[in-house]
TIKOLZA-331434 format. One line per field, with one value per residue (C-alpha): x, y, z; residue in three letters; residue number from 1; chain. Coordinates in nm, 2 decimals, always signed. Layout:
<sites>
u	X / ...
v	Y / ...
w	Z / ...
residu	Ala / ...
num	NUM / ...
chaine	A / ...
</sites>
This chain:
<sites>
u	+0.01 / +0.27 / +0.49 / +0.45 / +0.50 / +0.16 / -0.04 / -0.42 / -0.36 / -0.22 / -0.51 / -0.72 / -0.44 / -0.44 / -0.06 / +0.24 / +0.43 / +0.77 / +0.96 / +1.21 / +1.17 / +1.47 / +1.55 / +1.90 / +1.92 / +2.27 / +2.13 / +1.79 / +1.84 / +1.77 / +2.08 / +1.90 / +1.58 / +1.44 / +1.39 / +1.18 / +1.22 / +0.92 / +1.03 / +0.74 / +0.64 / +0.63 / +0.25 / +0.26 / +0.07 / -0.09 / -0.18 / +0.13 / -0.12 / -0.12 / +0.26 / +0.31 / +0.05 / +0.23 / +0.56 / +0.42 / +0.25 / +0.55 / +0.84 / +0.98 / +1.09 / +0.92 / +1.13 / +0.97 / +1.21 / +1.04 / +1.14 / +0.96 / +0.66 / +0.54 / +0.72 / +1.04 / +0.97 / +0.91 / +1.25 / +1.43 / +1.30 / +1.34 / +1.70 / +1.77 / +1.67 / +1.82 / +1.99 / +1.70 / +1.68 / +1.43 / +1.25 / +0.90 / +0.77 / +0.42 / +0.29 / +0.38 / +0.02 / -0.12 / +0.06 / +0.41 / +0.36 / +0.49 / +0.83 / +0.95 / +0.77 / +0.97 / +1.29 / +1.25 / +1.26 / +0.99 / +0.97 / +0.63 / +0.40 / +0.03 / -0.11 / -0.38 / -0.58 / -0.59 / -0.90 / -1.10 / -1.10 / -0.73 / -0.72 / -0.99 / -0.74 / -0.44 / -0.23 / -0.33 / -0.06 / +0.13 / -0.11 / +0.17 / +0.41 / +0.20 / -0.09 / -0.34 / -0.38 / -0.59 / -0.76 / -0.84 / -0.96 / -0.74 / -0.94 / -0.92 / -1.01 / -1.17 / -1.15 / -1.54 / -1.45 / -1.19 / -1.45 / -1.73 / -1.52 / -1.41 / -1.75 / -1.64 / -1.83 / -1.62 / -1.54 / -1.77 / -1.56 / -1.18 / -1.30 / -1.34 / -0.99 / -0.88 / -1.12 / -1.00 / -1.19 / -0.98 / -0.64 / -0.36 / -0.58 / -0.46 / -0.16 / -0.07 / +0.21 / +0.47 / +0.36 / +0.74 / +0.79 / +0.43 / +0.19 / -0.12 / +0.04 / +0.05 / -0.29 / -0.41 / -0.24 / -0.39 / -0.74 / -0.68 / -0.58 / -0.88 / -1.11 / -0.97 / -0.78 / -0.54 / -0.66 / -0.50 / -0.18 / -0.41 / -0.58 / -0.23 / -0.14 / -0.45 / -0.41 / -0.03 / -0.13 / -0.38 / -0.14 / -0.15 / +0.14 / +0.35 / +0.53 / +0.72 / +0.46 / +0.14 / +0.29 / +0.41 / +0.08 / -0.17 / +0.00 / +0.20 / +0.03 / -0.36 / -0.55 / -0.72 / -0.41 / -0.18 / +0.00 / -0.29 / -0.14 / -0.28 / -0.44 / -0.78 / -0.75 / -0.53 / -0.51 / -0.58 / -0.82 / -1.20 / -1.15 / -0.94 / -1.26 / -1.32 / -1.01 / -1.05 / -1.39 / -1.49 / -1.35 / -1.50 / -1.37 / -1.48 / -1.59 / -1.61 / -1.26 / -1.11 / -0.84 / -0.87 / -0.57 / -0.47 / -0.17 / +0.03 / +0.26 / +0.53 / +0.82 / +1.16 / +1.37 / +1.68 / +1.54 / +1.73 / +1.42 / +1.16 / +0.96 / +0.92 / +0.83 / +0.56 / +0.42 / +0.42 / +0.19 / -0.04 / -0.04 / -0.16 / -0.44 / -0.56 / -0.90 / -0.76 / -0.53 / -0.78 / -1.03 / -0.76 / -0.68 / -0.95 / -0.86 / -0.49 / -0.44 / -0.76 / -0.79 / -1.05 / -0.96 / -0.96 / -1.07 / -1.45 / -1.69 / -1.47 / -1.69 / -1.60 / -1.63 / -1.99 / -1.93 / -1.75 / -2.07 / -2.15 / -1.79 / -1.59 / -1.83 / -1.69 / -1.71 / -1.99 / -1.73 / -1.33 / -1.05 / -0.92 / -0.58 / -0.38 / -0.02 / +0.10 / -0.09 / +0.03 / +0.40 / +0.37 / +0.27 / +0.41 / +0.73 / +0.52 / +0.28 / +0.55 / +0.74 / +0.42 / +0.35 / +0.72 / +0.66 / +0.34 / +0.34 / +0.56 / +0.59
v	-0.01 / +0.26 / +0.53 / +0.85 / +1.22 / +1.33 / +1.02 / +0.94 / +0.86 / +1.20 / +1.37 / +1.42 / +1.39 / +1.66 / +1.69 / +1.50 / +1.32 / +1.52 / +1.39 / +1.18 / +1.02 / +0.88 / +0.59 / +0.54 / +0.28 / +0.37 / +0.58 / +0.40 / +0.24 / +0.45 / +0.57 / +0.65 / +0.57 / +0.91 / +0.80 / +0.52 / +0.44 / +0.32 / +0.14 / +0.16 / +0.17 / +0.51 / +0.55 / +0.59 / +0.91 / +1.05 / +1.39 / +1.56 / +1.65 / +1.27 / +1.23 / +1.52 / +1.39 / +1.05 / +1.24 / +1.46 / +1.17 / +0.93 / +1.17 / +0.99 / +1.13 / +0.92 / +0.90 / +0.76 / +0.55 / +0.47 / +0.17 / +0.15 / -0.09 / -0.34 / -0.61 / -0.41 / -0.35 / -0.72 / -0.80 / -0.55 / -0.70 / -1.05 / -1.00 / -0.84 / -1.06 / -0.95 / -0.64 / -0.44 / -0.11 / +0.03 / -0.05 / -0.12 / -0.20 / -0.10 / -0.18 / -0.56 / -0.71 / -1.06 / -1.12 / -1.10 / -1.15 / -1.51 / -1.40 / -1.20 / -1.45 / -1.73 / -1.52 / -1.48 / -1.10 / -1.01 / -0.98 / -1.10 / -0.86 / -0.85 / -0.50 / -0.45 / -0.25 / -0.54 / -0.67 / -0.38 / -0.54 / -0.59 / -0.94 / -1.07 / -1.01 / -1.19 / -1.43 / -1.78 / -1.96 / -1.64 / -1.40 / -1.21 / -1.16 / -0.90 / -0.68 / -0.57 / -0.19 / -0.14 / -0.35 / -0.28 / -0.46 / -0.45 / -0.44 / -0.31 / +0.06 / +0.24 / +0.60 / +0.65 / +0.99 / +0.83 / +0.57 / +0.83 / +1.07 / +0.77 / +0.60 / +0.27 / +0.08 / +0.03 / -0.30 / -0.46 / -0.77 / -0.86 / -1.12 / -0.82 / -0.72 / -0.97 / -0.86 / -0.67 / -0.35 / -0.32 / -0.38 / -0.16 / -0.01 / -0.18 / -0.11 / -0.38 / -0.41 / -0.68 / -0.92 / -1.00 / -0.63 / -0.49 / -0.58 / -0.46 / -0.66 / -0.97 / -0.91 / -0.89 / -1.21 / -1.38 / -1.25 / -1.42 / -1.74 / -1.73 / -1.65 / -1.89 / -2.15 / -2.35 / -2.17 / -1.85 / -1.86 / -1.88 / -1.56 / -1.40 / -1.51 / -1.36 / -1.04 / -0.99 / -1.06 / -0.80 / -0.53 / -0.49 / -0.29 / -0.42 / -0.18 / -0.21 / -0.06 / +0.13 / +0.47 / +0.45 / +0.27 / +0.50 / +0.85 / +0.84 / +0.59 / +0.59 / +0.85 / +0.96 / +0.97 / +1.27 / +1.23 / +1.19 / +0.89 / +0.71 / +0.39 / +0.41 / +0.06 / +0.00 / -0.21 / -0.01 / -0.04 / -0.03 / +0.28 / +0.45 / +0.62 / +0.81 / +1.01 / +1.02 / +1.13 / +0.99 / +0.67 / +0.33 / -0.02 / -0.34 / -0.53 / -0.88 / -1.01 / -0.81 / -0.95 / -0.89 / -0.72 / -0.64 / -0.44 / -0.51 / -0.34 / -0.54 / -0.50 / -0.59 / -0.84 / -0.68 / -0.34 / -0.08 / +0.06 / -0.24 / -0.05 / +0.24 / +0.00 / -0.15 / +0.21 / +0.26 / -0.06 / +0.07 / +0.42 / +0.28 / +0.11 / +0.41 / +0.56 / +0.88 / +0.71 / +0.45 / +0.73 / +0.91 / +0.63 / +0.65 / +1.02 / +0.97 / +0.65 / +0.55 / +0.22 / +0.08 / +0.08 / -0.26 / -0.14 / -0.16 / +0.14 / +0.39 / +0.63 / +0.64 / +0.94 / +1.01 / +0.97 / +0.62 / +0.43 / +0.59 / +0.63 / +0.34 / +0.04 / -0.27 / -0.57 / -0.83 / -1.11 / -1.11 / -1.37 / -1.47 / -1.66 / -1.72 / -1.60 / -1.94 / -2.07 / -1.77 / -1.82 / -2.20 / -2.12 / -1.79 / -1.89 / -2.14 / -1.86 / -1.63 / -1.86 / -1.94 / -1.55 / -1.49 / -1.76 / -1.64 / -1.27 / -1.07 / -0.70
w	+0.00 / -0.03 / -0.17 / -0.32 / -0.41 / -0.29 / -0.28 / -0.30 / +0.08 / +0.14 / -0.03 / +0.29 / +0.56 / +0.82 / +0.82 / +0.69 / +0.95 / +0.92 / +1.22 / +1.05 / +0.71 / +0.59 / +0.36 / +0.49 / +0.75 / +0.88 / +1.15 / +1.20 / +1.53 / +1.84 / +2.03 / +2.35 / +2.53 / +2.46 / +2.10 / +1.92 / +1.56 / +1.36 / +1.03 / +0.79 / +0.42 / +0.21 / +0.24 / +0.62 / +0.72 / +1.05 / +1.15 / +1.32 / +1.62 / +1.71 / +1.67 / +1.89 / +2.14 / +2.14 / +2.22 / +2.48 / +2.67 / +2.64 / +2.64 / +2.34 / +2.02 / +1.73 / +1.43 / +1.11 / +0.88 / +0.55 / +0.33 / +0.02 / -0.03 / +0.20 / +0.01 / +0.03 / +0.39 / +0.48 / +0.32 / +0.51 / +0.85 / +0.74 / +0.65 / +0.97 / +1.25 / +1.59 / +1.42 / +1.32 / +1.13 / +1.38 / +1.71 / +1.58 / +1.23 / +1.08 / +0.72 / +0.70 / +0.57 / +0.57 / +0.21 / +0.36 / +0.73 / +0.74 / +0.62 / +0.93 / +1.16 / +1.00 / +1.03 / +1.38 / +1.33 / +1.57 / +1.96 / +2.10 / +2.24 / +2.29 / +2.34 / +2.61 / +2.36 / +2.10 / +2.28 / +2.13 / +1.78 / +1.66 / +1.82 / +1.58 / +1.29 / +1.48 / +1.26 / +1.33 / +1.52 / +1.61 / +1.78 / +1.97 / +1.66 / +1.48 / +1.60 / +1.33 / +1.27 / +0.97 / +0.70 / +0.33 / +0.03 / -0.29 / -0.58 / -0.95 / -0.98 / -1.29 / -1.41 / -1.50 / -1.66 / -1.90 / -2.00 / -2.04 / -2.26 / -2.48 / -2.53 / -2.38 / -2.12 / -1.81 / -1.70 / -1.44 / -1.36 / -1.37 / -1.63 / -1.86 / -1.85 / -2.11 / -2.37 / -2.68 / -2.59 / -2.28 / -2.47 / -2.33 / -2.06 / -1.74 / -1.51 / -1.26 / -0.99 / -0.97 / -0.69 / -0.61 / -0.49 / -0.43 / -0.16 / -0.38 / -0.67 / -0.45 / -0.34 / -0.69 / -0.78 / -0.47 / -0.57 / -0.91 / -0.76 / -0.54 / -0.82 / -1.08 / -0.89 / -1.12 / -1.42 / -1.27 / -1.49 / -1.81 / -1.69 / -1.62 / -1.97 / -2.13 / -1.92 / -2.04 / -2.39 / -2.37 / -2.30 / -1.93 / -1.81 / -1.50 / -1.27 / -0.96 / -0.70 / -0.62 / -0.62 / -0.98 / -1.08 / -0.92 / -0.93 / -1.25 / -1.48 / -1.37 / -1.57 / -1.25 / -1.05 / -0.99 / -1.30 / -1.53 / -1.71 / -2.00 / -1.82 / -1.68 / -1.51 / -1.20 / -0.91 / -0.58 / -0.28 / -0.25 / -0.05 / -0.30 / -0.48 / -0.14 / -0.21 / -0.60 / -0.71 / -1.04 / -1.00 / -0.86 / -0.75 / -0.92 / -0.61 / -0.76 / -0.69 / -0.41 / -0.16 / +0.20 / +0.33 / +0.70 / +0.78 / +1.12 / +1.37 / +1.55 / +1.79 / +1.62 / +1.78 / +1.90 / +1.91 / +2.12 / +2.27 / +2.33 / +2.58 / +2.35 / +2.05 / +2.28 / +2.32 / +1.95 / +1.92 / +2.17 / +2.01 / +1.67 / +1.83 / +2.03 / +1.97 / +1.81 / +1.57 / +1.46 / +1.40 / +1.18 / +0.97 / +0.71 / +0.61 / +0.66 / +0.48 / +0.34 / +0.52 / +0.77 / +1.14 / +1.31 / +1.65 / +1.70 / +1.74 / +1.53 / +1.34 / +0.96 / +0.76 / +0.63 / +0.27 / +0.29 / +0.26 / -0.07 / -0.21 / -0.05 / -0.01 / +0.13 / -0.10 / -0.03 / -0.07 / -0.07 / -0.12 / +0.20 / +0.29 / +0.58 / +0.58 / +0.63 / +0.32 / +0.12 / +0.22 / +0.15 / -0.20 / -0.29 / -0.49 / -0.69 / -0.79 / -0.85 / -1.06 / -1.26 / -1.30 / -1.43 / -1.67 / -1.80 / -1.78 / -2.02 / -2.00
residu	Met / Lys / Phe / Arg / Ala / Gln / Thr / Val / Arg / Arg / Ala / Leu / Ala / Leu / Ala / Val / Val / Ala / Val / Val / Ala / Ser / Thr / Ser / Phe / Ala / Cys / Ala / Ser / Ser / Asp / Ser / Ala / Glu / Glu / Val / Asn / Leu / Leu / Thr / His / Asp / Ser / Phe / Glu / Leu / Pro / Gln / Arg / Leu / Val / Asp / Lys / Phe / Gln / Asp / Glu / Thr / Gly / Leu / Lys / Leu / Asn / Ile / Val / Arg / Ser / Gly / Asp / Ala / Gly / Gln / Leu / Ser / Ser / Val / Val / Ser / Leu / Thr / Pro / Gly / Ser / Pro / Lys / Gly / Asp / Ala / Val / Phe / Gly / Ile / Asp / Asn / Thr / Phe / Ala / Ala / Arg / Pro / Ile / Asp / Ala / Gly / Ala / Leu / Glu / Pro / Tyr / Thr / Ser / Pro / Leu / Ala / Lys / Gly / Gly / Ala / Ala / Glu / Tyr / Ala / Ile / Glu / Gly / His / Pro / Asp / Gln / Leu / Thr / Ala / Val / Asp / Arg / Gly / Asp / Val / Cys / Val / Asn / Val / Asp / Asp / Ala / Trp / Phe / Asp / Ser / Asn / Gly / Val / Ala / Ala / Pro / Thr / Ser / Ile / Asp / Asp / Leu / Thr / Lys / Pro / Glu / Tyr / Arg / Asp / Leu / Thr / Val / Leu / Met / Asp / Pro / Ala / Thr / Ser / Ser / Pro / Gly / Met / Ser / Phe / Leu / Leu / Ser / Thr / Val / Gly / Arg / Tyr / Gly / Lys / Lys / Ala / Pro / Asp / Tyr / Trp / Arg / Gln / Leu / Ser / Gly / Asn / Gly / Ala / Gln / Ile / Val / Ala / Gly / Trp / Glu / Ile / Ala / Tyr / Asn / Gln / Ile / Phe / Ser / Ala / Gly / Glu / Gly / His / Gly / Asp / Lys / Pro / Ile / Val / Val / Ser / Tyr / Ala / Ser / Ser / Pro / Ala / Ala / Thr / Pro / Gly / Thr / His / Ala / Val / Leu / Asp / Ser / Cys / Phe / Ala / Gln / Val / Glu / Tyr / Val / Gly / Val / Leu / Lys / Gly / Ala / Arg / Asn / Val / Ala / Gly / Ala / Lys / Lys / Val / Val / Asp / Phe / Leu / Leu / Ser / Pro / Glu / Val / Gln / Ala / Ala / Leu / Pro / Thr / Ala / Met / Tyr / Val / Tyr / Pro / Val / Gln / Lys / Asp / Val / Arg / Leu / Pro / Ala / Asp / Trp / Arg / Gln / Arg / Ala / Pro / Thr / Pro / Ala / Trp / Thr / Val / Arg / Met / Thr / Pro / Asp / Tyr / Ile / Asn / Lys / Asn / Arg / Glu / Glu / Trp / Leu / Thr / Gln / Trp / Arg / Glu / Thr / Val / Lys / Asn
num	1 / 2 / 3 / 4 / 5 / 6 / 7 / 8 / 9 / 10 / 11 / 12 / 13 / 14 / 15 / 16 / 17 / 18 / 19 / 20 / 21 / 22 / 23 / 24 / 25 / 26 / 27 / 28 / 29 / 30 / 31 / 32 / 33 / 34 / 35 / 36 / 37 / 38 / 39 / 40 / 41 / 42 / 43 / 44 / 45 / 46 / 47 / 48 / 49 / 50 / 51 / 52 / 53 / 54 / 55 / 56 / 57 / 58 / 59 / 60 / 61 / 62 / 63 / 64 / 65 / 66 / 67 / 68 / 69 / 70 / 71 / 72 / 73 / 74 / 75 / 76 / 77 / 78 / 79 / 80 / 81 / 82 / 83 / 84 / 85 / 86 / 87 / 88 / 89 / 90 / 91 / 92 / 93 / 94 / 95 / 96 / 97 / 98 / 99 / 100 / 101 / 102 / 103 / 104 / 105 / 106 / 107 / 108 / 109 / 110 / 111 / 112 / 113 / 114 / 115 / 116 / 117 / 118 / 119 / 120 / 121 / 122 / 123 / 124 / 125 / 126 / 127 / 128 / 129 / 130 / 131 / 132 / 133 / 134 / 135 / 136 / 137 / 138 / 139 / 140 / 141 / 142 / 143 / 144 / 145 / 146 / 147 / 148 / 149 / 150 / 151 / 152 / 153 / 154 / 155 / 156 / 157 / 158 / 159 / 160 / 161 / 162 / 163 / 164 / 165 / 166 / 167 / 168 / 169 / 170 / 171 / 172 / 173 / 174 / 175 / 176 / 177 / 178 / 179 / 180 / 181 / 182 / 183 / 184 / 185 / 186 / 187 / 188 / 189 / 190 / 191 / 192 / 193 / 194 / 195 / 196 / 197 / 198 / 199 / 200 / 201 / 202 / 203 / 204 / 205 / 206 / 207 / 208 / 209 / 210 / 211 / 212 / 213 / 214 / 215 / 216 / 217 / 218 / 219 / 220 / 221 / 222 / 223 / 224 / 225 / 226 / 227 / 228 / 229 / 230 / 231 / 232 / 233 / 234 / 235 / 236 / 237 / 238 / 239 / 240 / 241 / 242 / 243 / 244 / 245 / 246 / 247 / 248 / 249 / 250 / 251 / 252 / 253 / 254 / 255 / 256 / 257 / 258 / 259 / 260 / 261 / 262 / 263 / 264 / 265 / 266 / 267 / 268 / 269 / 270 / 271 / 272 / 273 / 274 / 275 / 276 / 277 / 278 / 279 / 280 / 281 / 282 / 283 / 284 / 285 / 286 / 287 / 288 / 289 / 290 / 291 / 292 / 293 / 294 / 295 / 296 / 297 / 298 / 299 / 300 / 301 / 302 / 303 / 304 / 305 / 306 / 307 / 308 / 309 / 310 / 311 / 312 / 313 / 314 / 315 / 316 / 317 / 318 / 319 / 320 / 321 / 322 / 323 / 324 / 325 / 326 / 327 / 328 / 329 / 330 / 331 / 332 / 333 / 334 / 335 / 336 / 337 / 338 / 339 / 340 / 341 / 342 / 343
chaine	A / A / A / A / A / A / A / A / A / A / A / A / A / A / A / A / A / A / A / A / A / A / A / A / A / A / A / A / A / A / A / A / A / A / A / A / A / A / A / A / A / A / A / A / A / A / A / A / A / A / A / A / A / A / A / A / A / A / A / A / A / A / A / A / A / A / A / A / A / A / A / A / A / A / A / A / A / A / A / A / A / A / A / A / A / A / A / A / A / A / A / A / A / A / A / A / A / A / A / A / A / A / A / A / A / A / A / A / A / A / A / A / A / A / A / A / A / A / A / A / A / A / A / A / A / A / A / A / A / A / A / A / A / A / A / A / A / A / A / A / A / A / A / A / A / A / A / A / A / A / A / A / A / A / A / A / A / A / A / A / A / A / A / A / A / A / A / A / A / A / A / A / A / A / A / A / A / A / A / A / A / A / A / A / A / A / A / A / A / A / A / A / A / A / A / A / A / A / A / A / A / A / A / A / A / A / A / A / A / A / A / A / A / A / A / A / A / A / A / A / A / A / A / A / A / A / A / A / A / A / A / A / A / A / A / A / A / A / A / A / A / A / A / A / A / A / A / A / A / A / A / A / A / A / A / A / A / A / A / A / A / A / A / A / A / A / A / A / A / A / A / A / A / A / A / A / A / A / A / A / A / A / A / A / A / A / A / A / A / A / A / A / A / A / A / A / A / A / A / A / A / A / A / A / A / A / A / A / A / A / A / A / A / A / A / A / A / A / A / A / A / A / A / A / A / A / A / A / A / A / A / A / A / A / A / A / A / A / A / A / A / A / A
</sites>
């Protein structure tokens, strides 16, 4: 979910988190107990007032260390068990969660606030390794204005994307590096089963463009994005239309995505990292997530923006898979993807 110049998820954010946003990891670890470093993806946003509140209440300076997309973030964490680039990590989702767990890169912690809803999204068999913070559904998004102006009917299902009338109109993300890209792959596996590679082959043959991550796809190539590109079909989120009027999500084959926060094993400030976990489950942060990052909170009884029911409806059905099942089959699916998709 993540990365940008000024992304869809920044559209309504109250302020940019401007504590420390560095992609250099040399200075990422805390040098004192007065600081805590949160390793995260490039799309992380929270109102500055909430960051200030955390710092005032804990006495800790919160440093934000960005590390690309969720896939890149997962790799960084999984490759540095015991010698982390931060104290806590946010943004690893259920498509990549098994990697850092299997690598032994996380310190067990169960927040007392998790019983308010987050616990319902706990990873089976590993409930204390990662704590759910938000949820979203990865779906195909469509630029209605483009289709209206070009006199073409918009697709109503991902089945349509292989049809001749939609040739060269779709931009996707590489599932090896992009969390939304992997989620789209998983949604096609859930929909087509063993015939999924046939669908990928047809999609590639119909001119679908594959890029590294969501930021490039949505903000540079999608026709309704900031860059006003030339592709009116993109993989994004069911909630994205709430930030981009004139678009809608195709809800027939969405993947249910959950983002997590965790304490990194070997963190210099374990106590501070645990406070970050609690902070992200707090009522104020949970209430800010829809407008700051365009995701649904996991805690119960959090009021959503009034227009979300109309502009960001949740799918009636989604593809769901456990992280362990995804991890068990990931390499086989990625190999099949690479063998069938040409770009």
